TILO-301250 format. One record per residue (C-alpha): residue number from 1; y negated, z, x. Coordinates in steps of 0.02 Angstrom, whole numbers. Layout:
BEGIN
<NUM,<Y,Z,X>>
...
This chain:
BEGIN
<1,<-838,3063,-2415>>
<2,<-937,2932,-2351>>
<3,<-873,2763,-2305>>
<4,<-873,2670,-2137>>
<5,<-858,2489,-2133>>
<6,<-832,2336,-2249>>
<7,<-684,2300,-2400>>
<8,<-593,2138,-2362>>
<9,<-682,2073,-2522>>
<10,<-870,2111,-2468>>
<11,<-797,2014,-2290>>
<12,<-731,1875,-2398>>
<13,<-901,1866,-2497>>
<14,<-1011,1862,-2340>>
<15,<-891,1712,-2275>>
<16,<-899,1623,-2427>>
<17,<-1094,1644,-2429>>
<18,<-1095,1596,-2237>>
<19,<-977,1441,-2272>>
<20,<-1083,1360,-2415>>
<21,<-1235,1380,-2317>>
<22,<-1153,1292,-2151>>
<23,<-1087,1154,-2281>>
<24,<-1280,1143,-2350>>
<25,<-1356,1149,-2169>>
<26,<-1246,992,-2089>>
<27,<-1325,846,-2160>>
<28,<-1493,896,-2110>>
<29,<-1461,920,-1939>>
<30,<-1342,758,-1938>>
<31,<-1520,681,-1981>>
<32,<-1612,784,-1869>>
<33,<-1506,722,-1721>>
<34,<-1497,536,-1758>>
<35,<-1677,528,-1791>>
<36,<-1685,629,-1616>>
<37,<-1581,501,-1532>>
<38,<-1677,347,-1597>>
<39,<-1845,438,-1546>>
<40,<-1779,458,-1391>>
<41,<-1727,294,-1347>>
<42,<-1903,200,-1410>>
<43,<-1999,344,-1290>>
<44,<-1871,284,-1157>>
<45,<-1931,117,-1203>>
<46,<-2104,128,-1184>>
<47,<-2075,223,-1021>>
<48,<-2002,68,-944>>
<49,<-2134,-59,-1014>>
<50,<-2281,58,-936>>
<51,<-2176,77,-786>>
<52,<-2136,-106,-755>>
<53,<-2340,-150,-773>>
<54,<-2377,-5,-641>>
<55,<-2261,-64,-545>>
<56,<-2319,-228,-543>>
<57,<-2499,-183,-492>>
<58,<-2425,-69,-368>>
<59,<-2313,-200,-281>>
<60,<-2451,-338,-318>>
<61,<-2329,-459,-374>>
<62,<-2228,-514,-550>>
<63,<-2119,-380,-619>>
<64,<-1980,-405,-757>>
<65,<-1916,-285,-866>>
<66,<-1753,-322,-947>>
<67,<-1664,-255,-1102>>
<68,<-1490,-212,-1123>>
<69,<-1484,-159,-1315>>
<70,<-1290,-74,-1254>>
<71,<-1348,23,-1111>>
<72,<-1537,30,-1071>>
<73,<-1679,-50,-971>>
<74,<-1703,-92,-772>>
<75,<-1862,-169,-697>>
<76,<-1842,-293,-567>>
<77,<-1980,-368,-433>>
<78,<-2024,-550,-397>>
<79,<-1881,-549,-267>>
<80,<-1734,-486,-389>>
<81,<-1729,-308,-319>>
<82,<-1708,-161,-456>>
<83,<-1862,-66,-436>>
<84,<-1813,48,-596>>
<85,<-1689,103,-737>>
<86,<-1646,192,-874>>
<87,<-1490,218,-977>>
<88,<-1508,243,-1180>>
<89,<-1449,417,-1220>>
<90,<-1289,377,-1341>>
<91,<-1158,478,-1366>>
<92,<-1114,423,-1537>>
<93,<-1126,254,-1509>>
<94,<-1247,241,-1670>>
<95,<-1410,183,-1586>>
<96,<-1463,9,-1634>>
<97,<-1587,-87,-1500>>
<98,<-1656,-256,-1570>>
<99,<-1786,-354,-1456>>
<100,<-1892,-476,-1552>>
<101,<-1897,-603,-1556>>
<102,<-1709,-642,-1588>>
<103,<-1626,-666,-1418>>
<104,<-1771,-611,-1304>>
<105,<-1721,-485,-1198>>
<106,<-1849,-458,-1044>>
<107,<-2047,-464,-1025>>
<108,<-2132,-470,-876>>
<109,<-2320,-417,-813>>
<110,<-2422,-506,-671>>
<111,<-2492,-430,-510>>
<112,<-2632,-350,-608>>
<113,<-2523,-278,-748>>
<114,<-2563,-419,-881>>
<115,<-2413,-439,-1006>>
<116,<-2350,-629,-967>>
<117,<-2309,-718,-1136>>
<118,<-2258,-790,-1245>>
<119,<-2127,-854,-1103>>
<120,<-2056,-779,-960>>
<121,<-2120,-867,-785>>
<122,<-1961,-862,-700>>
<123,<-1830,-958,-830>>
<124,<-1953,-998,-980>>
<125,<-1860,-881,-1106>>
<126,<-1968,-800,-1247>>
<127,<-2042,-646,-1188>>
<128,<-1995,-486,-1272>>
<129,<-2159,-435,-1416>>
<130,<-2060,-305,-1510>>
<131,<-1921,-183,-1518>>
<132,<-1829,-117,-1663>>
<133,<-1727,59,-1638>>
<134,<-1651,136,-1778>>
<135,<-1473,208,-1812>>
<136,<-1302,164,-1913>>
<137,<-1300,336,-1953>>
<138,<-1271,376,-2123>>
<139,<-1420,463,-2210>>
<140,<-1539,454,-2055>>
<141,<-1706,370,-2111>>
<142,<-1800,337,-1955>>
<143,<-1837,170,-1899>>
<144,<-1961,142,-1755>>
<145,<-2041,2,-1655>>
<146,<-2088,-27,-1484>>
<147,<-2237,-145,-1471>>
<148,<-2238,-233,-1282>>
<149,<-2358,-375,-1339>>
<150,<-2538,-348,-1314>>
<151,<-2602,-431,-1469>>
<152,<-2525,-289,-1567>>
<153,<-2609,-183,-1439>>
<154,<-2550,-61,-1292>>
<155,<-2362,-28,-1269>>
<156,<-2327,87,-1398>>
<157,<-2207,180,-1531>>
<158,<-2253,139,-1706>>
<159,<-2169,188,-1886>>
<160,<-2149,16,-1995>>
<161,<-2155,131,-2159>>
<162,<-2355,154,-2107>>
<163,<-2491,24,-2084>>
<164,<-2598,46,-1937>>
<165,<-2739,52,-1938>>
<166,<-2741,151,-2099>>
<167,<-2615,282,-2000>>
<168,<-2617,271,-1835>>
<169,<-2436,311,-1833>>
<170,<-2390,145,-1917>>
<171,<-2365,-21,-1857>>
<172,<-2502,-183,-1853>>
<173,<-2462,-291,-2012>>
<174,<-2358,-436,-1967>>
<175,<-2249,-345,-1810>>
<176,<-2077,-430,-1816>>
């Protein structure tokens, strides 16, 4: 007589195999999510830097990008009117945004779209030259940098573990 279905033993063995595969995949998935968050935050910052430059040209006046490492970035025109903003999507609270030099939180573009540095003209504070983006997640290896100072090239995302120009994804030597 032919059998239909599975025995309890066969079902338990199948569930044990599925549980084992899930346990093996979870750490890789956690790292994938953490690395994706770092990449998204770095891309968001580069978008803000480029938007500030474009807005300075469009408005024909100095425009300042202010970065709040815990929240996101905002763009202000010379009159202090906000012309753009975006938040970092960080539901886990493990994203670390560190502007360089230490204590710098803004950078300014002239009406011609040129980076104004090394100090911001409105208050004399140090202008942001690069931004370190990483995570506190255990096991996630990704750390990215966003360059903003034109002496390092255009605003872009780079990986500090590689060296530019040997690797186009790498960071310039000496980038803080």
